[in-house]
N, C-alpha and C positions, 0 to 999 in steps of 0.2 A: 468668432467670425466664420460667415457661411463660405461653402466654394464658391458661391457665385462673386460675395462681395471680395475673395481671396484673387479671384481671376480677373475681374473689374482693376482691383490694385497692381496686376502685374502688367495689365494691357498699358495703365498709364505710362507703365515704365520702359514702354515699348516692343511689348508682346503683342504680334497680329493675332487673332481668333480666328478659327477655322477647324473645319472636320478633321483636317491632315495634321494639325498642331494641337489637338484635343491629349494627344497620348504624350507628347511632348511634355506639355504642362503639367499633365497628372505626375510622370515620371519625376520631372523637378522640384514638384512638389511635396513629393515622399521623402526623394534625398535630402531638400531642405527641413523638412519635418523632424529629419532623424536626428541632422546634426543639430538643431536648435534645440531639440527637446532633451540633448546630452550637455549643453551648456547654461540653456535657462530650466530645469526639468520642472514640471507641472507637481506641484505635491498636492497630495490628498491625505485626510487622516481615515484611518481604519479603526472600527469601533467593533469590538468584539469581545464575548463573555470569554471569563477564564474558563480550564476545564474541558477545551474541545477532547483532550482524551483522559477524562477523570476517570481514576481506576472505579469498575462495581464493586471491586472490594479491595479494602485497605488495611494491613495489619501495620502498624509501628513498630512493635520489636515484640519478639520471644524470644527467651532463655532457653535454649537444652544444657540439663544437668547430666554431669556425667552417667555414662552406660544407659542414658533412656534412649527411648525410641518413639519419635513423636511423628505421626501421619495427619497432614493435611488434607481434606477436600477441596476442591477447588472447581469453579465451573467458568467457563467462558473460552475468548479465543486463546489468548495468551498471558504470562506472568513474567513479573518483573521482580527481582529479591537482591538482597545483600546479604551477605555471609562474612563472621567477626570470629577466627577462631583455627581450629584444627578438627574435622569432622567428616562427615560424609554425608552426602545430598541424592537424594535418587528422585528421578521425576515419571511418575507413570501415567501414560495416558493410553487412548487407543492404537496410537503408534507403534507404541512398545515401552522398553523401560530403559534408564539412562542413569548410571550410576558416576556421580565424581567427587572425587576425594578433593577436599581441600586442606589448604595450610596458610594461612593469609591474615592479615589485620582487617582487610577488606577483598572480598571476592564477589562480583558479580554474577549474576545467571541469572540468564534470560529462555524461555522455551516459549512452545504452542501447543496451547493445549486442543482446540478446535471442539470443544463441547465440555467434558468434565474429565478431572483426572485426579491424582495423588500425587502429595510432595512429601516424602517422608527424609527426616533428620536421623541421625545415628551417630555415636562417637563414644570412646573411652572418655574423651574430656569433657569440659564446660566450653561451649561457644554462642555464639547468639545471632539470629535472624533480625534483619532491618529491613523495613518499609516493604513487605511484600505486597505487589499491585495485581490485581486481576484484572483483564481488560476484556471488554466486550466490541471496542472499535480499534482500529489498528491505522497508523500513518500509511502503510503500506503494507505490499506482500511480503511474505517469509519472514526471517526473525529481524532484519533492517526493520521491518513496520513496526516494532513493537516498542512503545513510547520509553524512557528511563525511568526507573521508578521512583527516582526522586527529583523527574523535571516533572513539570506542567506546563504543556507546549500549545502555540498556537501559530499554525502555517499560514502565512497572508494569501500564498499560492492557492490553497485551497478556498479560498473565500471572497478572492478577487482575482480579475484575467488582464491586469493591467500594473500588477505588482513589477518593479525594477528592482528597488534597495531601499533601506529604511534610512529616513531623513532624520531622526531623533530617536532617543530611547524610549523605552515602555511608561504609560503614565496611567494612571487611572482617571475615573471621569470628570474626576474633578480639577484633573492638569499636574498632578502631584507625583514626581518619580517614585514608582516604586522599588521598593528596597530589595534588593536582593535579585531584580527581574536583569536578565542580560539578553544582547542579542549574539545567534551563535546562526553563523550564516544569511539564511533565507527565513529562521525561526525565530520567534520567541521562547525563552525559556524565564517560566517564573517561578516563585518559590514554592514548594509542596503547598501548603495550605492556602495561596492565596485564593481568593473569591471575588466575584463582581467582572465589573468591565474593566476590559483593556483599550488604551486609545493607544495610537502610533501613527506620525507620520511618515510617509513613504513616499519616495519618488514615482510616477506615473508611467506608463507607455500610452504613448496618444494612439489610438488606432489609424491604420492606413488608410490612405485617403484615397477613393475611386470618385468614378462618375457619378455614384450615387449619394457621395457624403453631403449631410446637410449642416451639422454643426463641427468645426475644427476644435478638439476639445486640446487645449493651452491655455496656459500661465497669460495675463493682457497684456505684460511686456514681450512675450515670445510672440504672440498674435499680431502684435503692432511692428516686429522687426521681420515677422514668415514672407512678406511679399518681396521684402531687397533681398533674400538670401535665395528664394525662389526666381526670382529674375537673375541671378548670379547663374543658376544651374543652366535656364533656362537658353542664355547668350555663352556656356561656357565653350561649346564646340565652335560655333560661327563668329563669335564677336568676344574674344578672349581679353583685349584691351577694356570694353566695357562691362564686362563678366567682372573682371577685376575691379571697378572701381566699386561694383554695388559690393562685392565681398568685402572693402575697404570699408564702404560705410557700415555693412555689417556688423564688422569688428567692435566698431568704434560706439555701436548701437547698445550690442551685447554689453560691453564694459562698463556704459553707463548703468545698462540695466542691474549687473551684477555689485556693482559702488549702491546703489539703492538697495536692493536687495541686503545689504550686509548692513543699511543703516534703520533698515526696519524690518519686523515681520512680516515672511513670504504668504502671501496669500493661500487659503488651500480649500479643496471641497471635503465634505463630509463624508466618510462612506460605512454605511451601519450594516452588521454583517451577524447572522446568530448561528451561523454551520448548519 
């Protein structure tokens, strides 16, 4: 549906066009757009490769023997690793030297390198290092921007500008559920070793309507109902009874659309992003 078509539909419901009413129409259309997209969201499918934040260097496991001193040289922006047992871990970078004592079945350590650095393992007993990952690309600034060493993440917010929420679990390019994948807030977390394409359906946010809008991006059901709800907001201030009748009709049409959506797969748009 175009903006012109929406305006003609609303005019048929009693709205009188004119230069002094255009702002009222645009405002009503945007209020209707926000409400209807929450009830009948437009679903899209994001396709993206795994390993948006794949480590440039990865070491699965390293055993430290009693009394040993092991030094690892790393280059990149940051690192992430896990330690199991009791010992001493030292991070040496251009920013300085930091030493951590650890005594736990599983201790996570992350740090910024911003160039090159050294990671030193020492201790009187045996312990193990797991999942050492060195990254050249971070999720954000500082420590919080370091990907988890055991995670392989995709962030829809960095790939599309209309992401609202996930509508399904992550799947591979053939539509099969990815074993071990999960959703964490607004992120897709994949198994460490997963490679390939990831697809996920998501609820999208429609673009705000302006005088320059050409096509309104909503599902077919939502577009069909949009003029009714726009008319409700147009008349809400001046003719509340008329507005209420449009709202009642809107609610009935939404209920029908939801029943139809439950009975058959929702339509969606394919969005491919290669990061």
